[in-house]
C-alpha positions as a printed NumPy array, in Angstrom:
array([[-48.797, -30.336,  65.529],
       [-49.215, -31.566,  62.064],
       [-45.933, -33.248,  62.16 ],
       [-46.46 , -34.947,  65.424],
       [-49.963, -36.328,  63.857],
       [-48.268, -37.425,  60.922],
       [-45.789, -39.513,  62.58 ],
       [-48.429, -40.623,  64.99 ],
       [-50.915, -41.774,  62.215],
       [-51.596, -45.203,  62.208],
       [-50.838, -46.017,  65.706],
       [-53.021, -49.008,  66.991],
       [-54.04 , -49.88 ,  63.326],
       [-51.479, -52.661,  62.917],
       [-49.677, -55.252,  64.722],
       [-45.818, -55.851,  64.768],
       [-44.358, -56.644,  61.474],
       [-40.992, -57.933,  60.264],
       [-38.195, -57.797,  60.426],
       [-37.311, -56.602,  63.973],
       [-40.831, -55.503,  65.518],
       [-42.192, -59.152,  66.333],
       [-38.942, -60.162,  68.319],
       [-38.907, -57.069,  70.48 ],
       [-42.694, -57.214,  71.371],
       [-42.156, -61.027,  71.906],
       [-39.457, -60.405,  74.38 ],
       [-41.322, -57.79 ,  75.982],
       [-44.485, -59.73 ,  76.315],
       [-42.614, -62.538,  77.702],
       [-41.178, -60.31 ,  80.355],
       [-44.897, -59.164,  81.188],
       [-45.87 , -62.752,  81.681],
       [-42.996, -64.076,  83.74 ],
       [-41.899, -61.004,  85.624],
       [-38.373, -61.913,  84.389],
       [-37.355, -58.49 ,  83.332],
       [-33.575, -58.868,  83.094],
       [-33.205, -61.381,  80.513],
       [-35.298, -61.125,  77.272],
       [-36.677, -64.459,  75.897],
       [-37.4  , -65.574,  72.309],
       [-39.823, -68.389,  72.908],
       [-37.766, -70.923,  75.079],
       [-34.558, -69.489,  73.993],
       [-32.637, -66.315,  75.615],
       [-32.625, -63.545,  73.087],
       [-29.046, -62.184,  73.413],
       [-28.747, -60.053,  70.278],
       [-29.833, -56.835,  71.987],
       [-29.793, -55.508,  75.48 ],
       [-33.335, -55.383,  77.176],
       [-33.519, -51.416,  77.36 ],
       [-35.755, -50.963,  74.416],
       [-37.963, -53.746,  75.557],
       [-38.509, -52.139,  78.813],
       [-39.693, -49.094,  77.205],
       [-42.323, -51.063,  75.406],
       [-43.085, -52.953,  78.504],
       [-43.585, -49.581,  80.39 ],
       [-45.772, -48.475,  77.34 ],
       [-47.907, -51.402,  77.636],
       [-48.383, -51.019,  81.4  ],
       [-49.694, -47.505,  80.773],
       [-51.819, -48.196,  77.405],
       [-53.12 , -51.51 ,  78.092],
       [-52.692, -52.57 ,  74.465],
       [-49.671, -53.972,  72.543],
       [-50.648, -52.791,  69.278],
       [-50.58 , -49.197,  70.4  ],
       [-47.712, -49.642,  73.179],
       [-45.125, -51.042,  70.751],
       [-44.853, -47.998,  68.473],
       [-44.867, -45.412,  71.327],
       [-41.206, -45.355,  72.136],
       [-40.196, -44.669,  68.734],
       [-42.674, -42.08 ,  68.251],
       [-41.757, -40.262,  71.548],
       [-37.95 , -40.579,  70.704],
       [-38.565, -39.073,  67.28 ],
       [-40.376, -35.946,  68.884],
       [-37.702, -35.512,  71.487],
       [-35.226, -35.875,  68.481],
       [-36.937, -33.126,  66.593],
       [-37.125, -30.948,  69.65 ],
       [-33.276, -31.205,  70.607],
       [-32.693, -30.474,  66.801],
       [-34.559, -27.425,  66.862],
       [-33.337, -26.383,  70.334],
       [-29.614, -26.74 ,  69.313],
       [-30.032, -24.946,  66.116],
       [-31.851, -22.117,  67.73 ],
       [-29.173, -21.762,  70.343],
       [-26.312, -21.779,  67.941],
       [-27.781, -19.695,  65.292],
       [-31.201, -18.372,  66.046],
       [-34.723, -19.369,  66.008],
       [-35.464, -19.388,  62.292],
       [-32.313, -21.692,  62.008],
       [-33.644, -24.034,  64.702],
       [-36.916, -24.217,  62.831],
       [-35.016, -25.188,  59.421],
       [-33.164, -27.759,  61.107],
       [-36.196, -29.535,  62.739],
       [-38.099, -29.298,  59.406],
       [-35.134, -30.609,  57.457],
       [-34.969, -33.704,  59.732],
       [-38.514, -34.347,  59.692],
       [-38.504, -34.481,  55.898],
       [-35.694, -36.824,  55.416],
       [-37.067, -40.188,  54.345],
       [-34.923, -42.304,  56.752],
       [-36.069, -40.292,  59.845],
       [-39.59 , -40.947,  59.15 ],
       [-39.481, -44.501,  58.298],
       [-37.61 , -45.191,  61.574],
       [-40.049, -42.957,  63.57 ],
       [-42.822, -45.11 ,  62.494],
       [-41.159, -48.368,  62.94 ],
       [-40.783, -50.299,  66.449],
       [-36.909, -50.541,  66.094],
       [-34.168, -49.713,  68.609],
       [-32.677, -47.057,  66.349],
       [-35.008, -44.368,  66.788],
       [-34.73 , -44.475,  70.507],
       [-30.79 , -44.756,  70.04 ],
       [-30.822, -41.771,  67.857],
       [-32.704, -39.786,  70.565],
       [-30.087, -40.869,  73.105],
       [-27.213, -39.976,  70.865],
       [-28.915, -36.597,  70.   ],
       [-29.38 , -35.699,  73.689],
       [-25.76 , -36.436,  74.459],
       [-24.518, -34.287,  71.272],
       [-26.991, -31.595,  72.337],
       [-25.485, -31.542,  75.95 ],
       [-21.635, -31.846,  74.722],
       [-22.107, -28.977,  72.101],
       [-23.733, -26.912,  74.428],
       [-20.912, -27.354,  76.975],
       [-18.059, -26.76 ,  74.459],
       [-19.648, -23.851,  72.78 ],
       [-22.115, -22.319,  75.042],
       [-20.794, -23.365,  78.29 ],
       [-19.167, -24.437,  80.73 ],
       [-22.063, -26.437,  81.836],
       [-21.481, -29.221,  84.388],
       [-25.053, -30.24 ,  84.151],
       [-24.667, -30.632,  80.323],
       [-21.632, -32.722,  80.846],
       [-23.184, -35.046,  83.273],
       [-26.082, -35.351,  81.016],
       [-23.867, -36.06 ,  77.957],
       [-22.241, -38.921,  79.785],
       [-25.44 , -40.368,  81.114],
       [-27.101, -40.336,  77.702],
       [-24.189, -41.959,  75.952],
       [-24.165, -44.588,  78.783],
       [-27.737, -45.401,  78.471],
       [-27.335, -45.456,  74.635],
       [-24.78 , -47.786,  74.879],
       [-26.534, -50.56 ,  76.825],
       [-29.445, -49.784,  74.269],
       [-27.452, -50.387,  71.173],
       [-23.773, -50.648,  71.505],
       [-22.835, -47.432,  69.88 ],
       [-24.511, -44.787,  72.092],
       [-20.744, -43.744,  73.297],
       [-20.394, -42.212,  69.692],
       [-21.346, -38.386,  70.63 ],
       [-18.464, -38.144,  72.939],
       [-16.114, -38.375,  70.035],
       [-17.073, -34.629,  69.379],
       [-14.209, -33.688,  71.697],
       [-11.8  , -34.609,  68.837],
       [-13.154, -31.909,  66.306],
       [-13.233, -29.537,  69.463],
       [ -9.478, -30.349,  70.035],
       [ -8.568, -29.211,  66.509],
       [-10.551, -26.003,  67.148],
       [ -8.499, -25.516,  70.177],
       [ -5.371, -25.991,  68.089],
       [ -6.575, -23.383,  65.596],
       [ -7.525, -20.622,  68.273],
       [ -5.719, -21.388,  71.54 ],
       [ -7.264, -18.22 ,  73.115],
       [-10.537, -19.975,  73.139],
       [-12.421, -20.831,  76.306],
       [-11.017, -24.391,  77.476],
       [-14.815, -25.684,  78.453],
       [-14.556, -25.268,  82.098],
       [-12.223, -26.566,  84.667],
       [-10.206, -29.946,  83.919],
       [-12.106, -31.697,  86.976],
       [-15.499, -31.106,  85.426],
       [-14.645, -33.577,  82.822],
       [-14.834, -36.368,  85.282],
       [-18.315, -35.812,  85.162],
       [-18.634, -37.304,  81.852],
       [-17.454, -40.789,  82.774],
       [-19.6  , -40.556,  86.034],
       [-22.635, -40.003,  84.096],
       [-21.659, -42.724,  81.49 ],
       [-21.407, -45.159,  84.223],
       [-24.604, -44.098,  85.581],
       [-26.27 , -44.562,  82.326],
       [-24.613, -47.982,  81.483],
       [-25.505, -49.149,  85.178],
       [-29.122, -48.995,  84.278],
       [-28.586, -52.457,  82.726],
       [-25.078, -53.529,  83.507],
       [-25.445, -53.343,  87.348],
       [-28.277, -55.573,  87.604],
       [-26.612, -58.137,  85.06 ],
       [-23.488, -57.964,  87.184],
       [-25.427, -58.707,  90.354],
       [-26.979, -61.538,  88.782],
       [-23.437, -62.755,  87.239],
       [-22.035, -62.602,  90.911],
       [-24.862, -64.774,  92.556],
       [-25.079, -68.522,  92.041],
       [-26.5  , -69.009,  88.572],
       [-26.626, -71.6  ,  85.602],
       [-24.466, -71.809,  82.565],
       [-27.51 , -70.25 ,  80.364],
       [-26.736, -66.723,  82.018],
       [-23.004, -67.122,  81.308],
       [-23.635, -67.828,  77.815],
       [-25.841, -65.109,  77.449],
       [-23.335, -62.696,  78.94 ],
       [-20.639, -63.925,  76.729],
       [-22.903, -63.438,  73.535],
       [-24.251, -59.94 ,  74.398],
       [-21.078, -58.314,  75.956],
       [-18.502, -59.779,  73.532],
       [-19.875, -61.382,  70.376],
       [-22.429, -58.756,  69.753],
       [-20.282, -55.989,  70.342],
       [-16.674, -56.11 ,  69.591],
       [-16.572, -59.348,  67.55 ],
       [-19.565, -57.92 ,  65.382],
       [-17.619, -54.711,  64.702],
       [-14.468, -56.097,  64.072],
       [-15.261, -59.495,  62.3  ],
       [-18.912, -59.084,  61.243],
       [-20.634, -62.221,  59.892],
       [-23.514, -60.704,  57.902],
       [-24.583, -57.652,  56.215],
       [-21.238, -57.278,  54.575],
       [-21.093, -54.364,  52.257],
       [-18.418, -52.56 ,  50.549],
       [-16.569, -49.303,  51.877],
       [-18.683, -46.951,  49.831],
       [-22.054, -48.263,  51.004],
       [-22.898, -45.406,  53.111],
       [-22.516, -42.907,  50.141],
       [-25.424, -45.05 ,  48.398],
       [-27.554, -44.642,  51.753],
       [-27.015, -40.958,  51.967],
       [-27.955, -40.206,  48.314],
       [-31.255, -42.458,  48.646],
       [-32.528, -42.565,  52.371],
       [-31.491, -39.12 ,  53.171],
       [-33.589, -37.624,  50.369],
       [-34.661, -34.851,  49.734],
       [-31.825, -33.276,  51.522],
       [-29.203, -35.216,  49.592],
       [-30.324, -33.251,  46.428],
       [-28.84 , -30.274,  47.936],
       [-25.49 , -31.609,  48.749],
       [-23.924, -30.498,  45.585],
       [-24.384, -26.593,  46.781],
       [-24.293, -27.499,  50.514],
       [-20.963, -29.127,  50.728],
       [-18.913, -26.028,  49.117],
       [-20.54 , -23.74 ,  51.41 ],
       [-19.675, -26.046,  54.56 ],
       [-16.026, -26.146,  53.275],
       [-16.054, -22.308,  53.271],
       [-17.23 , -22.07 ,  56.831],
       [-14.965, -24.579,  58.275],
       [-11.963, -22.932,  56.515],
       [-13.151, -19.683,  58.209],
       [-12.791, -21.655,  61.413],
       [-16.764, -21.487,  62.35 ],
       [-16.37 , -23.796,  65.461],
       [-20.058, -24.791,  65.053],
       [-19.639, -26.131,  61.838],
       [-16.462, -28.019,  62.589],
       [-17.754, -29.539,  65.694],
       [-21.02 , -30.802,  64.025],
       [-19.557, -31.875,  60.605],
       [-16.274, -33.193,  62.105],
       [-18.331, -35.455,  64.362],
       [-20.595, -36.684,  61.294],
       [-17.152, -37.685,  59.48 ],
       [-16.037, -39.594,  62.389],
       [-19.392, -41.551,  62.689],
       [-18.859, -42.19 ,  58.99 ],
       [-15.571, -43.345,  59.362],
       [-16.439, -45.46 ,  62.246],
       [-19.13 , -47.448,  60.396],
       [-17.077, -47.665,  57.284],
       [-14.456, -49.25 ,  58.847],
       [-16.391, -52.43 ,  59.796],
       [-17.427, -54.907,  57.187],
       [-21.007, -55.261,  58.315],
       [-22.889, -52.331,  57.392],
       [-26.764, -51.423,  57.836],
       [-28.62 , -48.381,  56.517],
       [-29.535, -47.497,  60.058],
       [-26.271, -47.186,  61.465],
       [-25.438, -43.965,  60.238],
       [-28.839, -42.428,  61.495],
       [-27.382, -41.033,  64.526],
       [-25.584, -38.682,  62.586],
       [-28.513, -37.172,  60.842],
       [-29.85 , -34.768,  63.262],
       [-26.135, -33.138,  63.419],
       [-26.142, -32.816,  59.506],
       [-29.53 , -31.349,  59.516],
       [-28.322, -28.572,  62.273],
       [-25.255, -27.888,  60.104],
       [-27.428, -27.554,  56.936],
       [-29.917, -25.277,  58.566],
       [-28.013, -22.107,  58.556],
       [-27.878, -22.406,  54.763],
       [-31.218, -23.343,  53.964],
       [-32.8  , -20.094,  54.212],
       [-30.78 , -18.796,  51.23 ],
       [-30.541, -21.982,  49.394],
       [-34.352, -22.075,  49.124],
       [-34.235, -18.833,  47.277],
       [-31.831, -20.419,  44.606],
       [-33.391, -21.739,  41.241],
       [-31.465, -25.118,  41.728],
       [-32.867, -25.824,  45.242],
       [-36.41 , -24.985,  43.995],
       [-36.452, -27.155,  41.163],
       [-34.759, -30.077,  43.21 ],
       [-37.533, -29.77 ,  45.731],
       [-40.117, -29.584,  43.227],
       [-38.911, -32.475,  41.372],
       [-38.636, -34.704,  44.32 ],
       [-42.18 , -34.172,  45.297],
       [-43.394, -34.325,  41.559],
       [-41.251, -37.685,  41.178],
       [-42.954, -39.1  ,  44.371],
       [-46.184, -38.392,  43.116],
       [-45.844, -39.501,  39.851],
       [-44.472, -42.874,  41.173],
       [-47.63 , -43.151,  43.523],
       [-49.965, -42.546,  40.62 ],
       [-48.191, -45.289,  38.393],
       [-48.066, -47.804,  41.221],
       [-51.726, -47.207,  42.199],
       [-52.925, -47.637,  38.59 ],
       [-50.848, -50.874,  38.064],
       [-52.307, -52.189,  41.387],
       [-55.94 , -51.344,  40.627],
       [-55.911, -52.371,  37.05 ],
       [-52.863, -54.459,  36.063],
       [-51.482, -56.055,  39.383],
       [-50.033, -58.942,  37.391],
       [-47.107, -56.652,  36.416],
       [-45.852, -56.427,  39.847],
       [-46.369, -60.428,  40.218],
       [-42.803, -60.878,  41.059],
       [-42.792, -58.214,  43.771],
       [-46.183, -59.561,  45.399],
       [-44.852, -63.048,  45.341],
       [-44.623, -64.738,  48.606],
       [-46.878, -62.149,  50.42 ],
       [-50.18 , -63.866,  50.056],
       [-52.088, -60.789,  49.551],
       [-55.777, -60.981,  48.751],
       [-57.404, -59.152,  45.837],
       [-58.926, -56.62 ,  48.516],
       [-55.61 , -55.708,  50.023],
       [-54.015, -55.445,  46.489],
       [-56.896, -52.66 ,  45.527],
       [-56.749, -50.986,  48.858],
       [-52.953, -50.408,  48.379],
       [-53.78 , -49.036,  44.879],
       [-56.445, -46.734,  45.913],
       [-54.125, -45.298,  48.597],
       [-51.323, -44.911,  46.03 ],
       [-53.696, -42.965,  43.629],
       [-55.112, -40.692,  46.795],
       [-51.22 , -39.919,  47.742],
       [-50.315, -39.159,  44.083],
       [-53.305, -36.801,  43.729],
       [-52.61 , -35.085,  47.148],
       [-49.005, -34.691,  46.274],
       [-49.821, -32.976,  42.702],
       [-52.362, -30.593,  44.585],
       [-49.698, -29.643,  47.153],
       [-47.249, -29.116,  44.611],
       [-49.422, -26.595,  42.616],
       [-50.745, -24.922,  45.529],
       [-47.265, -24.172,  46.784],
       [-45.459, -23.543,  43.371],
       [-43.352, -20.692,  44.861],
       [-42.801, -22.193,  47.946],
       [-41.009, -25.497,  47.415],
       [-39.681, -25.715,  51.043],
       [-43.328, -25.705,  52.239],
       [-44.686, -28.012,  49.572],
       [-42.076, -30.469,  50.815],
       [-42.843, -30.249,  54.573],
       [-46.699, -30.809,  53.667],
       [-45.941, -33.426,  51.122],
       [-43.862, -35.418,  53.801],
       [-46.721, -34.896,  56.235],
       [-49.161, -36.54 ,  53.687],
       [-46.739, -39.273,  52.821],
       [-46.398, -40.651,  56.587],
       [-50.364, -40.12 ,  57.221],
       [-50.896, -42.447,  54.107],
       [-48.202, -44.718,  55.11 ],
       [-49.56 , -45.161,  58.719],
       [-53.145, -45.049,  58.257],
       [-53.333, -46.54 ,  54.91 ],
       [-50.288, -48.635,  53.448],
       [-49.467, -50.418,  56.559],
       [-52.925, -51.389,  57.866],
       [-53.866, -52.852,  54.376],
       [-50.601, -54.992,  54.592],
       [-50.981, -56.001,  58.109],
       [-52.927, -59.1  ,  58.096],
       [-50.101, -60.386,  55.748],
       [-46.981, -58.806,  57.079],
       [-47.781, -59.541,  60.57 ],
       [-48.689, -63.292,  59.999],
       [-51.971, -62.577,  61.858],
       [-53.896, -63.991,  58.902],
       [-51.965, -67.019,  58.478],
       [-51.967, -67.901,  62.157],
       [-55.628, -67.326,  62.286],
       [-56.238, -69.866,  59.622],
       [-53.712, -72.363,  61.007],
       [-55.51 , -72.361,  64.532],
       [-58.828, -72.532,  62.622],
       [-57.588, -75.577,  60.814],
       [-56.179, -77.519,  63.879],
       [-59.265, -76.694,  66.102],
       [-59.711, -75.377,  69.653],
       [-58.403, -78.599,  71.515],
       [-55.193, -79.15 ,  69.318],
       [-51.605, -77.954,  70.228],
       [-49.367, -76.396,  67.913],
       [-45.7  , -76.742,  67.735],
       [-43.193, -74.431,  65.613],
       [-40.168, -75.746,  63.57 ],
       [-37.947, -73.027,  61.682],
       [-40.461, -70.376,  62.913],
       [-40.236, -66.699,  62.682],
       [-41.046, -64.331,  65.679],
       [-44.253, -63.039,  64.072],
       [-45.671, -66.602,  63.979],
       [-45.42 , -66.965,  67.696],
       [-46.555, -63.489,  68.404],
       [-49.765, -63.854,  66.489],
       [-50.925, -67.166,  67.605],
       [-54.17 , -66.935,  69.144],
       [-52.924, -69.806,  71.726],
       [-49.4  , -69.967,  72.937],
       [-47.665, -72.358,  70.769],
       [-44.67 , -75.   ,  71.774],
       [-41.159, -74.156,  70.296],
       [-38.012, -76.309,  70.039],
       [-35.696, -73.518,  69.719],
       [-35.211, -70.753,  67.386],
       [-31.246, -70.933,  66.652],
       [-31.28 , -74.671,  67.212],
       [-30.311, -76.357,  63.839],
       [-33.489, -77.193,  61.946],
       [-32.79 , -80.979,  62.008],
       [-32.622, -80.847,  65.774],
       [-35.999, -78.977,  65.994],
       [-37.6  , -81.556,  63.773],
       [-36.113, -84.279,  66.162],
       [-37.462, -82.547,  69.268],
       [-40.975, -81.757,  67.421],
       [-41.521, -85.295,  66.207],
       [-40.936, -86.782,  69.668],
       [-43.384, -83.923,  71.181],
       [-46.028, -84.981,  68.443],
       [-45.797, -88.789,  68.999],
       [-46.701, -88.481,  72.418],
       [-49.989, -87.274,  71.375],
       [-50.501, -87.407,  67.74 ],
       [-54.245, -86.858,  67.438],
       [-54.084, -83.554,  69.156],
       [-50.498, -82.186,  68.109],
       [-49.657, -80.248,  64.887],
       [-46.598, -78.807,  63.386],
       [-46.174, -75.667,  61.658],
       [-43.027, -75.438,  59.712],
       [-41.325, -73.777,  56.692],
       [-42.021, -75.935,  53.719],
       [-38.485, -75.95 ,  52.458],
       [-37.637, -77.617,  55.85 ],
       [-39.968, -80.607,  55.434],
       [-37.948, -83.878,  55.794],
       [-38.444, -86.702,  53.43 ],
       [-39.495, -89.18 ,  55.975],
       [-42.516, -87.169,  56.771],
       [-45.761, -88.467,  55.228],
       [-46.288, -85.883,  52.678],
       [-49.867, -86.831,  51.912],
       [-51.155, -85.884,  55.064],
       [-49.342, -82.459,  55.211],
       [-51.639, -79.647,  54.701],
       [-50.53 , -76.137,  53.022],
       [-51.06 , -73.382,  55.773],
       [-50.487, -70.497,  53.403],
       [-47.654, -68.094,  52.318],
       [-46.375, -65.14 ,  54.507],
       [-43.302, -62.925,  54.446],
       [-41.902, -64.776,  51.405],
       [-42.278, -68.022,  52.959],
       [-44.659, -71.124,  52.35 ],
       [-45.747, -72.76 ,  55.617],
       [-47.355, -76.191,  55.995],
       [-49.268, -77.918,  58.864],
       [-47.902, -81.571,  59.671],
       [-50.325, -83.817,  61.833],
       [-48.662, -85.612,  64.538],
       [-49.332, -88.856,  62.867],
       [-47.277, -87.983,  59.758],
       [-44.033, -87.885,  61.708],
       [-44.262, -91.376,  63.158],
       [-42.338, -92.909,  60.172],
       [-39.371, -90.466,  61.011],
       [-38.489, -91.98 ,  64.401],
       [-35.856, -92.935,  65.315],
       [-34.302, -91.67 ,  62.165],
       [-32.279, -88.48 ,  61.646],
       [-33.842, -85.482,  59.855],
       [-32.132, -84.757,  56.516],
       [-33.543, -81.688,  54.872],
       [-34.906, -81.703,  51.294]])
């Protein structure tokens, strides 16, 4: 219960914040307003970077809870709780209840898991789907045969694939299973051969949740916009993005860095864990061979593409925790593990105290980190107070559980996520979500004015008290300015343009421009309609 409460802490206390949350909520809100649920929109443009499944979940949550600030985080919360249960259940089935408990607690304590559980991004929902698929596949292969598990594995993999592309990865667990069969030809084959047809059948059913209505729409008379959307999302955002990534370019060893940092504190135990895994796999333990073999396949798959992000390998984390769980009971009695976990909790506490003191008494020392966020004095002091409280709480927990470092780590993780959700994020919310900026903008232009957006961010549109006008999101900025100036000239006294200051053209009357404020490391300016009259019919070179 404490784990669930810590993951839920802060829901309803903040609005969506970058990088990904505002765009998903913006698309889901547009679906709710228009009734067009098949094709997500970002303003006036189609949003073709991700399928709409996650947005459907947010839309369903909103329909039940009636409040976007609560609803947008609920899919991630439920997905994290489902993932924890599946991790516990598979560990229990393979090794027993104590191991299942250790597996779930290890997953909860991992930094990356908590971060994704408390963010409204697709990745936590994807992890839930891949874990369902892996749970079902391993149950069939090691504890089966079980036809229902095969069907479920295929369905979850298909649904995961139309949620975020790589949902099929759990099906690759058959590769280490074949290695097990080669080493032990007498092992059960995993059911009759015909039963394996249930996997592609389930996969098609899962993927058909989105692909079937999209295919029907493509077969009916439609405009060029739908064809462009289908090409972008089915080809460029999948195969092209994997084979020839155009952003997030990282070296091949990038995921070693991710494991060492974002998989703390468990990564501290890897020097003792890896040799133990090697011994068990050499002895032919099929449970470890399947789990660890699949994890290695996931790492190889994502390391092979030039585009890498830390969240890509998150689906492998539950399997790592399940494979580690049988060893944790003995390892926690080792001096090395006790010191590592105590050092982790103590280090987090020290960092929290130092940062809290700096924010309260010498915030100028962090001027470069705070620059561009437009945090006011109250927000900085609130962050400092929460930091000091966190540091004090961690010190008390470490002292009270000096002989039980595992328990101290779990309680410390609960405290971290409670403070993060109920303290840090609400304090940052007016600035991170752009709600403060957009409130000031609409107060400045007045209740009768209209606002247009140039080179905007999703949070600008989402937090606008009245629906603004946009001139495209991916449209080149110069073209956005051309469209915006024509729009403003039609009613210059009532129309304003909010733009990123670095895109302001030289032909604009700079004396009339009003600085709106800073948000998300950008400076924003308000341009009255009359200030762009001199730009027509010129082009719009960017300074």
